[in-house]
Every structure is written in C-alpha cells, then in structure tokens.
PDB file with SEQRES, HELIX, SHEET and CRYST1 records, atoms N, CA, C and O in Angstrom:
SEQRES   1 A   78  MET ASP VAL ILE ASP ALA ASP THR ASP LEU GLU GLN LEU          
SEQRES   2 A   78  MET ARG ARG TRP HIS HIS THR ILE GLU TYR ALA THR ALA          
SEQRES   3 A   78  ALA TRP ALA GLU TYR GLN SER LEU ARG ASP ALA LEU THR          
SEQRES   4 A   78  ALA ALA ASP ASP ARG VAL ALA ALA ALA ARG GLU ARG TRP          
SEQRES   5 A   78  GLN ALA ALA ASP ARG GLN ARG GLN GLU LEU ARG ALA ALA          
SEQRES   6 A   78  ILE ALA GLU ILE GLU GLU GLY GLU LEU ALA PRO ALA LEU          
HELIX    1 AA1 VAL A    3  ALA A   37  1                                  35    
HELIX    2 AA2 ASP A   43  LEU A   74  1                                  32    
CRYST1    1.000    1.000    1.000  90.00  90.00  90.00 P 1           1          
ATOM      1  N   MET A   1     -14.067 -20.541  -1.868  1.00  0.00           N  
ATOM      2  CA  MET A   1     -12.813 -20.370  -2.405  1.00  0.00           C  
ATOM      3  C   MET A   1     -11.957 -21.557  -2.096  1.00  0.00           C  
ATOM      4  O   MET A   1     -11.809 -21.944  -0.936  1.00  0.00           O  
ATOM      5  N   ASP A   2     -11.339 -22.192  -3.217  1.00  0.00           N  
ATOM      6  CA  ASP A   2     -10.532 -23.292  -2.870  1.00  0.00           C  
ATOM      7  C   ASP A   2      -9.021 -22.829  -2.666  1.00  0.00           C  
ATOM      8  O   ASP A   2      -8.671 -21.658  -2.811  1.00  0.00           O  
ATOM      9  N   VAL A   3      -8.204 -23.818  -2.331  1.00  0.00           N  
ATOM     10  CA  VAL A   3      -6.831 -23.465  -2.005  1.00  0.00           C  
ATOM     11  C   VAL A   3      -6.110 -22.772  -3.074  1.00  0.00           C  
ATOM     12  O   VAL A   3      -5.385 -21.812  -2.815  1.00  0.00           O  
ATOM     13  N   ILE A   4      -6.291 -23.251  -4.365  1.00  0.00           N  
ATOM     14  CA  ILE A   4      -5.640 -22.722  -5.449  1.00  0.00           C  
ATOM     15  C   ILE A   4      -6.006 -21.168  -5.661  1.00  0.00           C  
ATOM     16  O   ILE A   4      -5.144 -20.314  -5.865  1.00  0.00           O  
ATOM     17  N   ASP A   5      -7.327 -20.915  -5.592  1.00  0.00           N  
ATOM     18  CA  ASP A   5      -7.754 -19.545  -5.672  1.00  0.00           C  
ATOM     19  C   ASP A   5      -7.211 -18.640  -4.575  1.00  0.00           C  
ATOM     20  O   ASP A   5      -6.853 -17.489  -4.822  1.00  0.00           O  
ATOM     21  N   ALA A   6      -7.159 -19.160  -3.404  1.00  0.00           N  
ATOM     22  CA  ALA A   6      -6.617 -18.482  -2.277  1.00  0.00           C  
ATOM     23  C   ALA A   6      -5.160 -18.104  -2.378  1.00  0.00           C  
ATOM     24  O   ALA A   6      -4.705 -17.028  -1.992  1.00  0.00           O  
ATOM     25  N   ASP A   7      -4.465 -19.085  -2.933  1.00  0.00           N  
ATOM     26  CA  ASP A   7      -3.020 -18.933  -3.117  1.00  0.00           C  
ATOM     27  C   ASP A   7      -2.794 -17.817  -4.292  1.00  0.00           C  
ATOM     28  O   ASP A   7      -1.944 -16.929  -4.221  1.00  0.00           O  
ATOM     29  N   THR A   8      -3.593 -17.988  -5.257  1.00  0.00           N  
ATOM     30  CA  THR A   8      -3.385 -17.079  -6.436  1.00  0.00           C  
ATOM     31  C   THR A   8      -3.768 -15.652  -5.886  1.00  0.00           C  
ATOM     32  O   THR A   8      -3.002 -14.720  -6.132  1.00  0.00           O  
ATOM     33  N   ASP A   9      -4.866 -15.443  -5.185  1.00  0.00           N  
ATOM     34  CA  ASP A   9      -5.285 -14.176  -4.692  1.00  0.00           C  
ATOM     35  C   ASP A   9      -4.215 -13.637  -3.754  1.00  0.00           C  
ATOM     36  O   ASP A   9      -3.836 -12.466  -3.796  1.00  0.00           O  
ATOM     37  N   LEU A  10      -3.762 -14.515  -2.934  1.00  0.00           N  
ATOM     38  CA  LEU A  10      -2.679 -14.029  -1.954  1.00  0.00           C  
ATOM     39  C   LEU A  10      -1.446 -13.564  -2.710  1.00  0.00           C  
ATOM     40  O   LEU A  10      -0.879 -12.523  -2.380  1.00  0.00           O  
ATOM     41  N   GLU A  11      -1.032 -14.297  -3.693  1.00  0.00           N  
ATOM     42  CA  GLU A  11       0.202 -13.924  -4.477  1.00  0.00           C  
ATOM     43  C   GLU A  11      -0.090 -12.632  -5.184  1.00  0.00           C  
ATOM     44  O   GLU A  11       0.801 -11.784  -5.225  1.00  0.00           O  
ATOM     45  N   GLN A  12      -1.221 -12.408  -5.728  1.00  0.00           N  
ATOM     46  CA  GLN A  12      -1.575 -11.193  -6.436  1.00  0.00           C  
ATOM     47  C   GLN A  12      -1.583 -10.036  -5.486  1.00  0.00           C  
ATOM     48  O   GLN A  12      -1.049  -8.968  -5.786  1.00  0.00           O  
ATOM     49  N   LEU A  13      -2.172 -10.234  -4.369  1.00  0.00           N  
ATOM     50  CA  LEU A  13      -2.193  -9.113  -3.335  1.00  0.00           C  
ATOM     51  C   LEU A  13      -0.826  -8.809  -2.864  1.00  0.00           C  
ATOM     52  O   LEU A  13      -0.509  -7.635  -2.675  1.00  0.00           O  
ATOM     53  N   MET A  14       0.041  -9.814  -2.651  1.00  0.00           N  
ATOM     54  CA  MET A  14       1.424  -9.539  -2.172  1.00  0.00           C  
ATOM     55  C   MET A  14       2.239  -8.763  -3.178  1.00  0.00           C  
ATOM     56  O   MET A  14       2.986  -7.845  -2.839  1.00  0.00           O  
ATOM     57  N   ARG A  15       2.065  -9.177  -4.482  1.00  0.00           N  
ATOM     58  CA  ARG A  15       2.740  -8.369  -5.497  1.00  0.00           C  
ATOM     59  C   ARG A  15       2.200  -6.906  -5.489  1.00  0.00           C  
ATOM     60  O   ARG A  15       2.998  -5.970  -5.510  1.00  0.00           O  
ATOM     61  N   ARG A  16       0.937  -6.712  -5.461  1.00  0.00           N  
ATOM     62  CA  ARG A  16       0.354  -5.344  -5.419  1.00  0.00           C  
ATOM     63  C   ARG A  16       0.924  -4.665  -4.210  1.00  0.00           C  
ATOM     64  O   ARG A  16       1.395  -3.533  -4.316  1.00  0.00           O  
ATOM     65  N   TRP A  17       0.902  -5.289  -3.090  1.00  0.00           N  
ATOM     66  CA  TRP A  17       1.391  -4.698  -1.768  1.00  0.00           C  
ATOM     67  C   TRP A  17       2.802  -4.245  -1.968  1.00  0.00           C  
ATOM     68  O   TRP A  17       3.147  -3.121  -1.603  1.00  0.00           O  
ATOM     69  N   HIS A  18       3.674  -5.128  -2.566  1.00  0.00           N  
ATOM     70  CA  HIS A  18       5.111  -4.779  -2.765  1.00  0.00           C  
ATOM     71  C   HIS A  18       5.211  -3.560  -3.607  1.00  0.00           C  
ATOM     72  O   HIS A  18       5.967  -2.646  -3.279  1.00  0.00           O  
ATOM     73  N   HIS A  19       4.448  -3.505  -4.722  1.00  0.00           N  
ATOM     74  CA  HIS A  19       4.595  -2.399  -5.657  1.00  0.00           C  
ATOM     75  C   HIS A  19       4.074  -1.102  -5.049  1.00  0.00           C  
ATOM     76  O   HIS A  19       4.582  -0.012  -5.313  1.00  0.00           O  
ATOM     77  N   THR A  20       3.039  -1.263  -4.224  1.00  0.00           N  
ATOM     78  CA  THR A  20       2.471  -0.068  -3.501  1.00  0.00           C  
ATOM     79  C   THR A  20       3.486   0.476  -2.480  1.00  0.00           C  
ATOM     80  O   THR A  20       3.596   1.689  -2.304  1.00  0.00           O  
ATOM     81  N   ILE A  21       4.244  -0.442  -1.793  1.00  0.00           N  
ATOM     82  CA  ILE A  21       5.284  -0.027  -0.842  1.00  0.00           C  
ATOM     83  C   ILE A  21       6.358   0.813  -1.645  1.00  0.00           C  
ATOM     84  O   ILE A  21       6.788   1.874  -1.191  1.00  0.00           O  
ATOM     85  N   GLU A  22       6.761   0.306  -2.827  1.00  0.00           N  
ATOM     86  CA  GLU A  22       7.743   1.066  -3.638  1.00  0.00           C  
ATOM     87  C   GLU A  22       7.160   2.395  -3.988  1.00  0.00           C  
ATOM     88  O   GLU A  22       7.845   3.413  -3.889  1.00  0.00           O  
ATOM     89  N   TYR A  23       5.857   2.426  -4.414  1.00  0.00           N  
ATOM     90  CA  TYR A  23       5.340   3.706  -4.783  1.00  0.00           C  
ATOM     91  C   TYR A  23       5.209   4.719  -3.699  1.00  0.00           C  
ATOM     92  O   TYR A  23       5.495   5.907  -3.854  1.00  0.00           O  
ATOM     93  N   ALA A  24       4.731   4.156  -2.517  1.00  0.00           N  
ATOM     94  CA  ALA A  24       4.633   4.996  -1.328  1.00  0.00           C  
ATOM     95  C   ALA A  24       5.924   5.549  -0.889  1.00  0.00           C  
ATOM     96  O   ALA A  24       5.988   6.700  -0.456  1.00  0.00           O  
ATOM     97  N   THR A  25       7.073   4.700  -0.990  1.00  0.00           N  
ATOM     98  CA  THR A  25       8.344   5.190  -0.636  1.00  0.00           C  
ATOM     99  C   THR A  25       8.795   6.337  -1.494  1.00  0.00           C  
ATOM    100  O   THR A  25       9.335   7.319  -0.983  1.00  0.00           O  
ATOM    101  N   ALA A  26       8.580   6.234  -2.824  1.00  0.00           N  
ATOM    102  CA  ALA A  26       8.940   7.213  -3.810  1.00  0.00           C  
ATOM    103  C   ALA A  26       8.108   8.501  -3.576  1.00  0.00           C  
ATOM    104  O   ALA A  26       8.608   9.625  -3.605  1.00  0.00           O  
ATOM    105  N   ALA A  27       6.848   8.256  -3.351  1.00  0.00           N  
ATOM    106  CA  ALA A  27       5.956   9.495  -3.030  1.00  0.00           C  
ATOM    107  C   ALA A  27       6.458  10.135  -1.808  1.00  0.00           C  
ATOM    108  O   ALA A  27       6.595  11.359  -1.802  1.00  0.00           O  
ATOM    109  N   TRP A  28       6.756   9.410  -0.739  1.00  0.00           N  
ATOM    110  CA  TRP A  28       7.301  10.061   0.391  1.00  0.00           C  
ATOM    111  C   TRP A  28       8.630  10.866   0.180  1.00  0.00           C  
ATOM    112  O   TRP A  28       8.845  11.964   0.692  1.00  0.00           O  
ATOM    113  N   ALA A  29       9.432  10.237  -0.577  1.00  0.00           N  
ATOM    114  CA  ALA A  29      10.766  10.978  -0.927  1.00  0.00           C  
ATOM    115  C   ALA A  29      10.475  12.281  -1.712  1.00  0.00           C  
ATOM    116  O   ALA A  29      11.075  13.327  -1.465  1.00  0.00           O  
ATOM    117  N   GLU A  30       9.524  12.166  -2.671  1.00  0.00           N  
ATOM    118  CA  GLU A  30       9.189  13.386  -3.409  1.00  0.00           C  
ATOM    119  C   GLU A  30       8.475  14.428  -2.519  1.00  0.00           C  
ATOM    120  O   GLU A  30       8.691  15.631  -2.665  1.00  0.00           O  
ATOM    121  N   TYR A  31       7.670  13.971  -1.646  1.00  0.00           N  
ATOM    122  CA  TYR A  31       7.020  14.958  -0.713  1.00  0.00           C  
ATOM    123  C   TYR A  31       8.100  15.574   0.153  1.00  0.00           C  
ATOM    124  O   TYR A  31       8.065  16.789   0.349  1.00  0.00           O  
ATOM    125  N   GLN A  32       9.050  14.836   0.684  1.00  0.00           N  
ATOM    126  CA  GLN A  32      10.090  15.461   1.518  1.00  0.00           C  
ATOM    127  C   GLN A  32      10.892  16.389   0.826  1.00  0.00           C  
ATOM    128  O   GLN A  32      11.190  17.453   1.369  1.00  0.00           O  
ATOM    129  N   SER A  33      11.333  16.069  -0.475  1.00  0.00           N  
ATOM    130  CA  SER A  33      12.134  16.955  -1.214  1.00  0.00           C  
ATOM    131  C   SER A  33      11.454  18.233  -1.548  1.00  0.00           C  
ATOM    132  O   SER A  33      12.067  19.297  -1.461  1.00  0.00           O  
ATOM    133  N   LEU A  34      10.119  18.170  -1.957  1.00  0.00           N  
ATOM    134  CA  LEU A  34       9.308  19.331  -2.209  1.00  0.00           C  
ATOM    135  C   LEU A  34       9.175  20.168  -0.959  1.00  0.00           C  
ATOM    136  O   LEU A  34       9.301  21.392  -0.999  1.00  0.00           O  
ATOM    137  N   ARG A  35       8.930  19.527   0.111  1.00  0.00           N  
ATOM    138  CA  ARG A  35       8.681  20.199   1.404  1.00  0.00           C  
ATOM    139  C   ARG A  35       9.877  21.039   1.823  1.00  0.00           C  
ATOM    140  O   ARG A  35       9.785  22.181   2.272  1.00  0.00           O  
ATOM    141  N   ASP A  36      11.063  20.335   1.624  1.00  0.00           N  
ATOM    142  CA  ASP A  36      12.333  21.054   1.943  1.00  0.00           C  
ATOM    143  C   ASP A  36      12.658  22.236   1.045  1.00  0.00           C  
ATOM    144  O   ASP A  36      13.238  23.230   1.482  1.00  0.00           O  
ATOM    145  N   ALA A  37      12.252  22.102  -0.283  1.00  0.00           N  
ATOM    146  CA  ALA A  37      12.570  23.146  -1.262  1.00  0.00           C  
ATOM    147  C   ALA A  37      11.586  24.283  -1.403  1.00  0.00           C  
ATOM    148  O   ALA A  37      11.937  25.403  -1.775  1.00  0.00           O  
ATOM    149  N   LEU A  38      10.297  23.949  -1.083  1.00  0.00           N  
ATOM    150  CA  LEU A  38       9.252  24.955  -1.361  1.00  0.00           C  
ATOM    151  C   LEU A  38       8.548  25.323   0.015  1.00  0.00           C  
ATOM    152  O   LEU A  38       8.791  24.728   1.065  1.00  0.00           O  
ATOM    153  N   THR A  39       7.699  26.313  -0.103  1.00  0.00           N  
ATOM    154  CA  THR A  39       6.967  26.683   1.122  1.00  0.00           C  
ATOM    155  C   THR A  39       5.801  25.690   1.278  1.00  0.00           C  
ATOM    156  O   THR A  39       5.383  25.049   0.314  1.00  0.00           O  
ATOM    157  N   ALA A  40       5.289  25.578   2.507  1.00  0.00           N  
ATOM    158  CA  ALA A  40       4.299  24.671   2.792  1.00  0.00           C  
ATOM    159  C   ALA A  40       2.970  24.995   2.093  1.00  0.00           C  
ATOM    160  O   ALA A  40       2.116  24.126   1.915  1.00  0.00           O  
ATOM    161  N   ALA A  41       2.822  26.264   1.703  1.00  0.00           N  
ATOM    162  CA  ALA A  41       1.580  26.751   1.010  1.00  0.00           C  
ATOM    163  C   ALA A  41       1.581  26.340  -0.430  1.00  0.00           C  
ATOM    164  O   ALA A  41       0.540  26.430  -1.081  1.00  0.00           O  
ATOM    165  N   ASP A  42       2.693  25.894  -0.966  1.00  0.00           N  
ATOM    166  CA  ASP A  42       2.725  25.589  -2.454  1.00  0.00           C  
ATOM    167  C   ASP A  42       1.862  24.396  -2.705  1.00  0.00           C  
ATOM    168  O   ASP A  42       1.897  23.408  -1.971  1.00  0.00           O  
ATOM    169  N   ASP A  43       1.057  24.501  -3.789  1.00  0.00           N  
ATOM    170  CA  ASP A  43       0.178  23.439  -4.190  1.00  0.00           C  
ATOM    171  C   ASP A  43       0.942  22.167  -4.526  1.00  0.00           C  
ATOM    172  O   ASP A  43       0.398  21.085  -4.304  1.00  0.00           O  
ATOM    173  N   ARG A  44       2.173  22.220  -5.047  1.00  0.00           N  
ATOM    174  CA  ARG A  44       2.870  20.995  -5.336  1.00  0.00           C  
ATOM    175  C   ARG A  44       3.194  20.197  -4.115  1.00  0.00           C  
ATOM    176  O   ARG A  44       3.196  18.966  -4.143  1.00  0.00           O  
ATOM    177  N   VAL A  45       3.479  20.920  -3.001  1.00  0.00           N  
ATOM    178  CA  VAL A  45       3.771  20.239  -1.747  1.00  0.00           C  
ATOM    179  C   VAL A  45       2.471  19.463  -1.189  1.00  0.00           C  
ATOM    180  O   VAL A  45       2.529  18.326  -0.721  1.00  0.00           O  
ATOM    181  N   ALA A  46       1.377  20.170  -1.293  1.00  0.00           N  
ATOM    182  CA  ALA A  46       0.051  19.479  -0.924  1.00  0.00           C  
ATOM    183  C   ALA A  46      -0.298  18.364  -1.792  1.00  0.00           C  
ATOM    184  O   ALA A  46      -0.818  17.364  -1.297  1.00  0.00           O  
ATOM    185  N   ALA A  47      -0.051  18.444  -3.101  1.00  0.00           N  
ATOM    186  CA  ALA A  47      -0.369  17.381  -3.995  1.00  0.00           C  
ATOM    187  C   ALA A  47       0.545  16.177  -3.715  1.00  0.00           C  
ATOM    188  O   ALA A  47       0.092  15.033  -3.758  1.00  0.00           O  
ATOM    189  N   ALA A  48       1.788  16.424  -3.437  1.00  0.00           N  
ATOM    190  CA  ALA A  48       2.765  15.322  -3.198  1.00  0.00           C  
ATOM    191  C   ALA A  48       2.354  14.622  -1.946  1.00  0.00           C  
ATOM    192  O   ALA A  48       2.371  13.394  -1.862  1.00  0.00           O  
ATOM    193  N   ARG A  49       1.956  15.473  -0.896  1.00  0.00           N  
ATOM    194  CA  ARG A  49       1.562  14.828   0.384  1.00  0.00           C  
ATOM    195  C   ARG A  49       0.300  13.977   0.193  1.00  0.00           C  
ATOM    196  O   ARG A  49       0.193  12.900   0.780  1.00  0.00           O  
ATOM    197  N   GLU A  50      -0.626  14.432  -0.596  1.00  0.00           N  
ATOM    198  CA  GLU A  50      -1.863  13.616  -0.867  1.00  0.00           C  
ATOM    199  C   GLU A  50      -1.510  12.278  -1.566  1.00  0.00           C  
ATOM    200  O   GLU A  50      -2.008  11.210  -1.210  1.00  0.00           O  
ATOM    201  N   ARG A  51      -0.606  12.399  -2.601  1.00  0.00           N  
ATOM    202  CA  ARG A  51      -0.163  11.213  -3.263  1.00  0.00           C  
ATOM    203  C   ARG A  51       0.445  10.136  -2.317  1.00  0.00           C  
ATOM    204  O   ARG A  51       0.157   8.940  -2.353  1.00  0.00           O  
ATOM    205  N   TRP A  52       1.323  10.726  -1.468  1.00  0.00           N  
ATOM    206  CA  TRP A  52       1.937   9.824  -0.456  1.00  0.00           C  
ATOM    207  C   TRP A  52       0.903   9.207   0.469  1.00  0.00           C  
ATOM    208  O   TRP A  52       0.937   8.000   0.711  1.00  0.00           O  
ATOM    209  N   GLN A  53      -0.062  10.051   1.016  1.00  0.00           N  
ATOM    210  CA  GLN A  53      -0.965   9.533   1.945  1.00  0.00           C  
ATOM    211  C   GLN A  53      -1.923   8.481   1.277  1.00  0.00           C  
ATOM    212  O   GLN A  53      -2.307   7.497   1.909  1.00  0.00           O  
ATOM    213  N   ALA A  54      -2.295   8.722  -0.026  1.00  0.00           N  
ATOM    214  CA  ALA A  54      -3.161   7.784  -0.723  1.00  0.00           C  
ATOM    215  C   ALA A  54      -2.470   6.487  -0.994  1.00  0.00           C  
ATOM    216  O   ALA A  54      -3.123   5.444  -0.939  1.00  0.00           O  
ATOM    217  N   ALA A  55      -1.215   6.476  -1.278  1.00  0.00           N  
ATOM    218  CA  ALA A  55      -0.379   5.315  -1.435  1.00  0.00           C  
ATOM    219  C   ALA A  55      -0.302   4.491  -0.115  1.00  0.00           C  
ATOM    220  O   ALA A  55      -0.438   3.268  -0.069  1.00  0.00           O  
ATOM    221  N   ASP A  56      -0.073   5.287   0.932  1.00  0.00           N  
ATOM    222  CA  ASP A  56       0.069   4.601   2.271  1.00  0.00           C  
ATOM    223  C   ASP A  56      -1.244   4.030   2.651  1.00  0.00           C  
ATOM    224  O   ASP A  56      -1.264   2.921   3.185  1.00  0.00           O  
ATOM    225  N   ARG A  57      -2.337   4.673   2.429  1.00  0.00           N  
ATOM    226  CA  ARG A  57      -3.693   4.055   2.723  1.00  0.00           C  
ATOM    227  C   ARG A  57      -3.924   2.793   1.915  1.00  0.00           C  
ATOM    228  O   ARG A  57      -4.444   1.800   2.424  1.00  0.00           O  
ATOM    229  N   GLN A  58      -3.517   2.844   0.599  1.00  0.00           N  
ATOM    230  CA  GLN A  58      -3.670   1.607  -0.143  1.00  0.00           C  
ATOM    231  C   GLN A  58      -2.794   0.464   0.305  1.00  0.00           C  
ATOM    232  O   GLN A  58      -3.185  -0.703   0.283  1.00  0.00           O  
ATOM    233  N   ARG A  59      -1.559   0.848   0.725  1.00  0.00           N  
ATOM    234  CA  ARG A  59      -0.698  -0.145   1.337  1.00  0.00           C  
ATOM    235  C   ARG A  59      -1.303  -0.827   2.526  1.00  0.00           C  
ATOM    236  O   ARG A  59      -1.249  -2.047   2.676  1.00  0.00           O  
ATOM    237  N   GLN A  60      -1.885  -0.001   3.372  1.00  0.00           N  
ATOM    238  CA  GLN A  60      -2.482  -0.516   4.562  1.00  0.00           C  
ATOM    239  C   GLN A  60      -3.748  -1.480   4.273  1.00  0.00           C  
ATOM    240  O   GLN A  60      -3.971  -2.530   4.876  1.00  0.00           O  
ATOM    241  N   GLU A  61      -4.485  -0.962   3.305  1.00  0.00           N  
ATOM    242  CA  GLU A  61      -5.649  -1.787   2.929  1.00  0.00           C  
ATOM    243  C   GLU A  61      -5.266  -3.176   2.365  1.00  0.00           C  
ATOM    244  O   GLU A  61      -5.882  -4.200   2.664  1.00  0.00           O  
ATOM    245  N   LEU A  62      -4.252  -3.138   1.566  1.00  0.00           N  
ATOM    246  CA  LEU A  62      -3.722  -4.352   0.944  1.00  0.00           C  
ATOM    247  C   LEU A  62      -3.153  -5.346   2.034  1.00  0.00           C  
ATOM    248  O   LEU A  62      -3.370  -6.557   1.996  1.00  0.00           O  
ATOM    249  N   ARG A  63      -2.418  -4.729   2.990  1.00  0.00           N  
ATOM    250  CA  ARG A  63      -1.879  -5.506   4.052  1.00  0.00           C  
ATOM    251  C   ARG A  63      -2.970  -6.161   4.852  1.00  0.00           C  
ATOM    252  O   ARG A  63      -2.837  -7.330   5.215  1.00  0.00           O  
ATOM    253  N   ALA A  64      -4.091  -5.428   5.156  1.00  0.00           N  
ATOM    254  CA  ALA A  64      -5.194  -5.998   5.862  1.00  0.00           C  
ATOM    255  C   ALA A  64      -5.878  -7.151   5.049  1.00  0.00           C  
ATOM    256  O   ALA A  64      -6.271  -8.167   5.621  1.00  0.00           O  
ATOM    257  N   ALA A  65      -6.005  -6.971   3.739  1.00  0.00           N  
ATOM    258  CA  ALA A  65      -6.536  -8.045   2.942  1.00  0.00           C  
ATOM    259  C   ALA A  65      -5.646  -9.301   2.997  1.00  0.00           C  
ATOM    260  O   ALA A  65      -6.137 -10.422   3.127  1.00  0.00           O  
ATOM    261  N   ILE A  66      -4.357  -9.087   2.896  1.00  0.00           N  
ATOM    262  CA  ILE A  66      -3.404 -10.175   2.911  1.00  0.00           C  
ATOM    263  C   ILE A  66      -3.607 -10.867   4.327  1.00  0.00           C  
ATOM    264  O   ILE A  66      -3.752 -12.087   4.405  1.00  0.00           O  
ATOM    265  N   ALA A  67      -3.610 -10.110   5.349  1.00  0.00           N  
ATOM    266  CA  ALA A  67      -3.754 -10.781   6.640  1.00  0.00           C  
ATOM    267  C   ALA A  67      -5.021 -11.546   6.765  1.00  0.00           C  
ATOM    268  O   ALA A  67      -5.030 -12.593   7.412  1.00  0.00           O  
ATOM    269  N   GLU A  68      -6.066 -11.103   6.202  1.00  0.00           N  
ATOM    270  CA  GLU A  68      -7.423 -11.799   6.283  1.00  0.00           C  
ATOM    271  C   GLU A  68      -7.240 -13.130   5.583  1.00  0.00           C  
ATOM    272  O   GLU A  68      -7.684 -14.147   6.117  1.00  0.00           O  
ATOM    273  N   ILE A  69      -6.613 -13.182   4.420  1.00  0.00           N  
ATOM    274  CA  ILE A  69      -6.472 -14.365   3.653  1.00  0.00           C  
ATOM    275  C   ILE A  69      -5.571 -15.337   4.526  1.00  0.00           C  
ATOM    276  O   ILE A  69      -5.884 -16.508   4.738  1.00  0.00           O  
ATOM    277  N   GLU A  70      -4.513 -14.782   4.972  1.00  0.00           N  
ATOM    278  CA  GLU A  70      -3.568 -15.704   5.776  1.00  0.00           C  
ATOM    279  C   GLU A  70      -4.173 -16.189   7.020  1.00  0.00           C  
ATOM    280  O   GLU A  70      -3.859 -17.305   7.433  1.00  0.00           O  
ATOM    281  N   GLU A  71      -5.019 -15.450   7.663  1.00  0.00           N  
ATOM    282  CA  GLU A  71      -5.777 -15.906   8.832  1.00  0.00           C  
ATOM    283  C   GLU A  71      -6.773 -16.939   8.465  1.00  0.00           C  
ATOM    284  O   GLU A  71      -6.965 -17.900   9.209  1.00  0.00           O  
ATOM    285  N   GLY A  72      -7.418 -16.783   7.346  1.00  0.00           N  
ATOM    286  CA  GLY A  72      -8.382 -17.757   6.858  1.00  0.00           C  
ATOM    287  C   GLY A  72      -7.702 -19.033   6.523  1.00  0.00           C  
ATOM    288  O   GLY A  72      -8.316 -20.086   6.696  1.00  0.00           O  
ATOM    289  N   GLU A  73      -6.455 -19.035   6.047  1.00  0.00           N  
ATOM    290  CA  GLU A  73      -5.728 -20.268   5.677  1.00  0.00           C  
ATOM    291  C   GLU A  73      -5.289 -21.010   6.993  1.00  0.00           C  
ATOM    292  O   GLU A  73      -5.112 -22.227   7.030  1.00  0.00           O  
ATOM    293  N   LEU A  74      -5.130 -20.181   8.057  1.00  0.00           N  
ATOM    294  CA  LEU A  74      -4.720 -20.883   9.313  1.00  0.00           C  
ATOM    295  C   LEU A  74      -5.841 -21.378  10.141  1.00  0.00           C  
ATOM    296  O   LEU A  74      -5.640 -22.196  11.039  1.00  0.00           O  
ATOM    297  N   ALA A  75      -7.027 -20.905   9.869  1.00  0.00           N  
ATOM    298  CA  ALA A  75      -8.304 -21.354  10.596  1.00  0.00           C  
ATOM    299  C   ALA A  75      -8.505 -22.859  10.235  1.00  0.00           C  
ATOM    300  O   ALA A  75      -8.341 -23.305   9.099  1.00  0.00           O  
ATOM    301  N   PRO A  76      -8.868 -23.580  11.301  1.00  0.00           N  
ATOM    302  CA  PRO A  76      -9.158 -25.008  11.039  1.00  0.00           C  
ATOM    303  C   PRO A  76     -10.409 -25.162  10.169  1.00  0.00           C  
ATOM    304  O   PRO A  76     -11.368 -24.407  10.333  1.00  0.00           O  
ATOM    305  N   ALA A  77     -10.411 -26.115   9.262  1.00  0.00           N  
ATOM    306  CA  ALA A  77     -11.512 -26.269   8.360  1.00  0.00           C  
ATOM    307  C   ALA A  77     -12.672 -26.907   9.209  1.00  0.00           C  
ATOM    308  O   ALA A  77     -12.449 -27.837   9.984  1.00  0.00           O  
ATOM    309  N   LEU A  78     -13.898 -26.373   9.031  1.00  0.00           N  
ATOM    310  CA  LEU A  78     -14.999 -26.909   9.729  1.00  0.00           C  
ATOM    311  C   LEU A  78     -15.839 -27.884   8.999  1.00  0.00           C  
ATOM    312  O   LEU A  78     -16.816 -28.391   9.550  1.00  0.00           O  
TER     313      LEU A  78                                                      
END                                                                             
C-alpha cells in the first residue's frame, strides 16, 4: 500500500468512525430514554440496547483499524 492509498483509507475510516460515534451517541440516548420510560422486560428496550452495543462495537473496531494504519505510518521503512 502506498502513501496515497494509506491516506485515503485513513480518511475514509476516520469519516466512518466519526459517523459511527454520532450514531452510537444517538443509540445510547434512545436506549436511555426507553429504559427510563419502559420496563426492562420491554422488547423495545432490549432492541435499543442491542443497537447501541452494536454501534459501540463498530466504533471500537474502526478505532483499532485507524490505530493500525497510524502505527504503520509511524514505523520506519525497512
């Protein structure tokens, strides 16, 4: 992978990461509001929690991929 490809990949991953943070934040807010308004046994609460957890997992995976690219850029060329 050359420098241009790495920059493009990094930029795309960072954009996706940013959007995922926004989605995870909205999913968390939805989960909290449903949790406060409904019983824990309600399926809507469980579904909202799963959406939030899935978004948070995706955020973590994207951050790990970004870190991997950034570390690769910092490594001395052999």
